[in-house]
C-alpha positions in Angstrom: 0.0 0.0 0.0 1.0 3.6 -0.6 0.1 6.6 1.6 -2.0 8.1 -1.3 -3.9 4.8 -1.8 -4.6 4.5 1.9 -5.8 8.1 2.0 -8.0 7.5 -1.0 -9.5 4.5 0.6 -10.2 6.3 3.9 -11.8 9.3 2.1 -14.0 6.9 0.0 -15.4 5.5 3.3 -16.4 9.0 4.4 -19.6 10.8 3.3 -19.4 13.7 0.9 -20.3 16.1 3.7 -17.5 14.7 5.9 -14.9 15.1 3.2 -16.2 18.7 2.5 -15.9 19.6 6.2 -12.4 18.1 6.2 -11.4 20.3 3.2 -12.7 23.4 5.0 -11.0 22.6 8.3 -14.3 22.1 10.1 -13.4 18.6 11.0 -10.4 16.3 10.5 -10.5 12.9 8.8 -8.0 10.6 10.5 -6.5 7.4 9.5 -7.1 4.3 11.6 -4.3 2.1 12.9 -3.4 -1.3 11.4 -1.5 -4.4 12.6 0.4 -4.9 9.4 3.6 -2.8 9.7 3.6 -1.8 6.0 0.0 -0.6 6.1 0.6 1.2 9.4 3.6 3.1 7.9 1.5 4.1 4.9 -1.3 5.2 7.0 1.0 7.3 9.3 2.2 9.2 6.2 -1.4 9.5 4.9 -2.4 11.0 8.2 0.3 13.7 7.7 -0.9 14.2 4.1 -4.5 14.7 5.0 -4.2 18.3 6.4 -2.6 19.4 3.1 -5.7 18.5 1.0 -6.8 20.9 -1.7 -10.4 21.3 -2.7 -11.0 22.0 -6.4 -14.5 23.1 -7.4 -14.9 22.3 -11.2 -17.4 23.1 -13.9 -17.3 22.6 -17.6 -19.5 24.3 -20.2 -20.5 23.5 -23.7 -22.0 25.1 -26.8 -25.8 25.4 -26.2 -26.7 24.0 -29.6 -24.2 21.2 -29.5 -23.2 19.9 -26.1 -20.3 17.9 -27.7 -18.4 21.1 -28.1 -16.6 22.2 -24.9 -16.2 26.0 -24.6 -15.2 26.8 -21.0 -13.8 25.3 -17.8 -13.8 27.0 -14.4 -11.9 26.0 -11.2 -12.1 27.4 -7.7 -9.1 26.3 -5.6 -9.3 26.2 -1.8 -6.5 24.9 0.4 -7.3 23.3 3.7 -4.3 25.0 5.2 -5.8 28.4 4.5 -9.4 27.4 5.5 -8.6 25.5 8.7 -7.5 28.5 10.9 -10.8 30.3 10.1 -12.9 27.2 11.0 -10.9 26.4 14.1 -11.3 30.0 15.3 -15.0 30.0 14.5 -14.4 33.1 12.5 -16.6 32.4 9.6 -17.9 35.9 9.0 -21.4 36.6 7.7 -22.7 33.4 6.1 -19.2 31.9 5.9 -17.8 34.8 3.8 -14.3 34.4 5.4 -14.2 30.8 4.2 -15.4 31.7 0.7 -12.6 34.2 0.4 -10.0 31.4 0.8 -10.8 30.3 -2.8 -8.8 31.3 -5.9 -10.6 31.4 -9.3 -9.4 30.2 -12.7 -11.8 30.7 -15.7 -10.6 29.5 -19.1 -12.4 30.1 -22.4 -11.1 28.0 -25.3 -9.9 29.8 -28.3 -10.8 27.0 -30.7 -14.5 27.3 -29.7 -14.7 31.0 -28.9 -17.1 31.6 -31.7 -19.7 29.3 -30.2 -22.0 31.6 -28.3 -24.6 30.9 -25.6 -28.2 30.9 -26.9 -29.7 30.7 -23.4 -31.9 33.8 -23.1 -31.5 33.7 -19.3 -27.7 34.0 -19.4 -25.1 36.3 -20.9 -22.6 33.5 -21.0 -19.0 34.4 -20.5 -19.9 38.1 -20.9 -21.8 37.8 -17.6 -18.9 36.4 -15.7 -19.0 37.5 -12.0 -16.1 35.6 -10.5 -12.4 36.1 -11.2 -11.0 37.0 -14.6 -11.7 35.1 -17.8 -8.7 34.1 -19.9 -8.6 32.7 -23.5 -6.4 29.7 -23.9 -5.9 26.9 -26.4 -6.8 23.4 -25.3 -3.1 22.5 -25.2 -2.4 25.5 -22.8 -5.4 24.5 -20.7 -4.1 21.0 -20.2 -0.8 22.4 -19.0 -2.5 24.8 -16.6 -4.8 22.1 -15.3 -1.8 19.8 -14.6 -0.1 22.6 -12.6 -3.4 23.0 -10.5 -3.8 19.2 -10.0 -0.2 18.4 -9.2 1.1 20.7 -6.5 4.2 19.4 -4.6 4.4 19.8 -0.8 7.5 21.9 -0.3 7.4 23.1 3.3 7.0 20.0 5.4 9.9 17.7 6.3 9.2 14.2 5.3 6.5 15.1 2.8 8.7 16.8 0.1 8.3 13.9 -2.3 4.5 14.0 -2.1 1.9 16.2 -3.8 -1.1 17.8 -2.1 -4.1 15.4 -2.1 -6.9 16.7 -4.4 -10.6 16.5 -3.7 -12.7 17.4 -6.8 -16.2 18.9 -6.1 -18.9 19.9 -8.5 -22.7 20.1 -8.9 -23.5 16.8 -10.8 -19.7 16.3 -10.7 -19.9 13.1 -12.8 -20.6 15.2 -15.9 -17.6 17.4 -15.3 -15.4 14.4 -14.6 -16.4 12.9 -18.0 -16.1 16.2 -19.9 -12.6 17.0 -18.6 -11.4 13.9 -20.3 -13.7 14.4 -23.3 -12.7 14.7 -27.0 -11.8 18.4 -26.7 -9.7 18.8 -23.5 -8.5 15.3 -23.0 -7.4 15.8 -19.4 -7.9 12.7 -17.2 -8.0 13.8 -13.6 -7.4 10.3 -12.2 -4.3 9.8 -14.4 -2.3 12.5 -12.6 -2.4 10.4 -9.4 -3.3 13.1 -6.9 -7.1 12.9 -6.8 -8.3 11.1 -3.6 -12.1 11.7 -3.8 -14.9 13.2 -5.9 -17.7 14.9 -4.0 -21.0 16.3 -5.2 -23.0 19.2 -3.7 -26.1 17.2 -4.8 -25.0 14.5 -2.3 -23.8 17.0 0.3 -27.3 18.5 0.6 -28.7 15.0 1.0 -26.1 14.3 3.7 -27.3 17.4 5.6 -30.9 16.1 5.4 -32.1 19.3 3.6 -33.0 17.4 0.4 -34.9 14.1 0.7 -36.5 13.6 -2.7 -35.9 9.9 -3.4 -35.9 10.2 -7.2 -34.6 13.6 -8.2 -31.4 15.4 -7.4 -31.6 19.1 -6.6 -30.6 21.6 -9.4 -28.1 24.3 -8.7 -30.6 27.2 -9.1 -33.0 25.6 -6.6 -30.2 24.9 -4.1 -28.9 28.5 -4.4 -32.4 29.8 -3.8 -33.0 27.5 -0.8 -29.8 28.9 0.7 -30.9 32.5 0.3 -29.1 34.0 -2.6 -29.5 34.3 -6.4 -28.0 32.4 -9.3 -27.8 35.0 -12.1 -26.1 34.4 -15.5 -26.0 30.6 -15.0 -24.1 28.3 -17.4 -20.9 30.3 -17.3 -18.2 28.1 -15.9 -16.9 30.7 -13.4 -20.4 31.6 -12.2 -21.4 28.0 -11.7 -18.3 27.1 -9.7 -18.7 30.3 -7.6 -22.2 29.5 -6.6 -21.4 25.8 -6.1 -18.6 26.8 -3.8 -20.8 29.2 -1.9 -23.5 26.5 -1.5 -20.8 24.1 -0.2 -19.7 26.6 2.4 -23.3 27.3 3.5 -24.0 23.6 3.8 -20.8 22.8 5.7 -20.6 25.6 8.3 -22.4 25.2 11.6 -26.0 26.5 11.6 -25.1 29.1 14.4 -22.6 30.7 12.0 -25.5 31.9 9.9 -27.4 33.5 12.9 -27.0 37.1 13.8 -25.4 38.1 10.6 -25.3 41.8 9.6 -25.9 41.1 5.9 -28.2 38.7 4.1 -26.8 35.7 2.1 -27.6 37.6 -1.1 -25.7 40.6 0.0 -22.7 38.5 1.0 -23.0 36.8 -2.5 -22.8 40.2 -4.3 -19.9 41.4 -2.1 -18.1 38.1 -2.7 -18.5 38.4 -6.5 -17.1 42.0 -6.5 -14.2 40.9 -4.3 -13.3 38.0 -6.5 -13.3 40.1 -9.7 -11.2 42.8 -8.1 -8.8 40.4 -6.4 -7.8 37.8 -8.9 -5.8 38.2 -12.1 -6.2 35.3 -14.5 -3.3 32.8 -15.0 -2.1 32.2 -18.5 -3.7 32.9 -21.8 -4.9 36.4 -22.8 -7.6 38.7 -21.6 -8.9 39.2 -25.2 -9.4 37.1 -28.3 -11.2 37.9 -31.5 -13.2 35.0 -32.9 -13.3 36.7 -36.3 -9.7 37.3 -37.1 -7.9 35.3 -34.4 -6.1 38.2 -32.8 -5.4 38.3 -29.1 -5.3 42.1 -29.0 -9.0 42.8 -29.2 -12.5 41.2 -28.9 -14.7 40.5 -31.9 -16.9 43.5 -31.2 -13.9 45.7 -31.8 -12.6 43.9 -34.9 -11.7 46.0 -37.9 -9.4 43.5 -39.6 -9.5 43.2 -43.4 -8.3 40.6 -45.8 -9.9 37.7 -44.0 -10.8 34.6 -46.0 -12.9 31.6 -44.9 -12.4 28.7 -47.2 -15.4 27.0 -45.8 -17.6 29.8 -46.9 -16.0 30.0 -50.3 -16.7 26.3 -50.8 -20.4 26.9 -49.9 -20.8 29.9 -52.2 -20.9 32.5 -49.4 -18.3 34.7 -51.0 -19.3 37.9 -49.2 -19.5 36.3 -45.8 -16.1 34.6 -46.3 -14.4 38.0 -45.7 -15.9 38.4 -42.2 -13.9 35.6 -40.4 -11.2 33.0 -40.6 -11.8 29.4 -41.5 -11.4 28.1 -37.9 -14.4 30.2 -36.8 -16.8 29.5 -39.6 -20.4 29.6 -38.3 -21.6 27.4 -41.2 -19.5 24.5 -40.1 -20.7 24.9 -36.6 -24.4 24.9 -37.7 -23.8 21.9 -39.9 -22.2 19.9 -37.2 -25.0 20.8 -34.7 -27.5 19.7 -37.3 -25.6 16.5 -38.0 -25.6 15.6 -34.4 -29.3 16.2 -33.9 -30.1 14.1 -37.0 -27.7 11.4 -35.8 -29.3 11.1 -32.4 -32.8 11.3 -33.9 -32.1 8.0 -35.7 -30.7 6.3 -32.6 -32.4 3.6 -30.4 -34.4 4.8 -27.4 -32.6 5.3 -24.1 -34.0 2.1 -22.6 -32.4 -0.1 -25.3 -29.3 -1.9 -24.1 -27.2 -1.0 -27.2 -27.9 2.7 -26.9 -24.7 3.3 -24.9 -22.7 1.7 -27.7 -24.2 3.5 -30.6 -24.1 6.9 -28.8 -20.3 6.9 -28.8 -20.1 6.6 -32.6 -21.0 10.2 -33.5 -17.9 11.9 -34.8 -17.9 15.7 -35.1 -15.8 17.5 -37.7 -14.9 20.0 -35.0 -12.8 17.2 -33.5 -9.9 18.3 -35.7 -9.1 20.8 -32.8 -9.1 18.0 -30.2 -6.3 16.2 -28.4 -7.5 12.6 -28.1 -10.3 12.4 -30.7 -10.4 9.8 -33.5 -9.5 10.8 -37.0 -12.5 12.2 -38.8 -13.1 11.0 -42.4 -12.3 13.8 -44.9 -15.0 15.3 -47.1 -15.6 13.2 -50.1 -16.3 14.7 -53.6 -19.9 13.6 -53.5 -20.4 15.3 -50.2 -18.8 18.6 -51.4 -21.0 18.5 -54.6 -24.2 17.8 -52.7 -23.5 20.5 -50.2 -22.9 23.2 -52.9 -26.2 22.2 -54.6 -28.0 22.4 -51.3 -26.8 25.9 -50.5 -27.4 27.1 -54.1 -31.0 25.9 -53.7 -31.3 27.5 -50.3 -30.1 30.9 -51.6 -32.6 30.7 -54.4 -35.4 30.0 -52.0 -34.2 33.0 -49.9 -34.2 35.3 -52.9 -37.7 34.3 -54.0 -39.2 34.3 -50.5 -41.6 37.2 -49.6 -40.9 36.7 -45.9 -37.6 36.5 -44.1 -36.1 33.1 -44.8 -33.2 31.6 -42.9 -30.9 29.3 -44.8 -30.9 25.8 -43.3 -27.5 24.1 -42.7 -26.6 21.2 -44.9 -26.8 17.7 -43.4 -24.8 14.9 -45.0 -26.5 11.7 -44.4 -23.3 9.6 -44.2 -22.2 11.7 -41.2 -25.6 11.9 -39.6 -27.3 8.5 -39.7 -26.6 4.9 -38.8 -25.5 2.8 -41.7 
């Protein structure tokens, strides 16, 4: 046995709430003794490692019209060493604000997918970010930054210098985020780095506190936020979701008397915490700006005045005028086609209750995977596909010209990419 494997085993036998309370210094998970000398030695070191646990609150976001395309990742980092003195001194502040302020925020938007906007009317998407500072990075850069976050050597404790900080990953419906981190786009496997000792979920934490007892349904983040007394605005931005998830975790973990006699409401604390995080943290890596029209990192697309752009995808589809408004990597027609292909593909799949559904679901291959790290090779466009696509768009433009009402051109769907053979 190794100290990390023993610590992982011990954390797996604790509830999500107990692990959360440990990460925030509210309690301490200790290793039991063992008669086997090798196991005892491993557990002794694991017991020394436990106070150095780091909590990572993670959320991933995807394109609204095509959830296969990852657009953002947000991470809040809270070290137990920073949180424990506050909890031990019972100095939580109003509604646990002092604990909340022990978190650092990282919010990454992926350049390769920066042109995929949110279509959720209830959210501004990344433009409505309320926590930390957004940074534009490539998928390759993001993998490097994530590795630095997940692998942090212990440097200031004698006897532990060859070990890394144990990592606990938290999320709201964390299973989705765990899967998407290692999805076709980002290709970062948290378990492969060797530091993760436990995954915890705020949906389970609220059950552990007996505040949610519905046997069949898990509580959604907006409902949990409302139940705890504050507001979840501009949802489905990765930083906003991790910020509110972390706040919920703090409010669920701290003693009930820490929320009594507060000078401010939970909603006021939430607003103050948002302002504090935006004014305190400078993003790590990447750039503050990125233009999803010309690809420059010196301005946003709303300020773009670049000329001479040429999108080969638009040229091939007969949209010569639109081809001058963006570069090929950020072609909206390709995005619309891939989204339509995905919808058509899933429409022809077996129902969810069929045993083979899980096997067939994995076969959809997006042409946007050319940007990805660990995705399978996508078949190139065949001459018959190119010819059929050009005929489709020529016909669509003719319909648009003849139409007496506003007509929106429909994206081309190639049946060989969209349906089961």
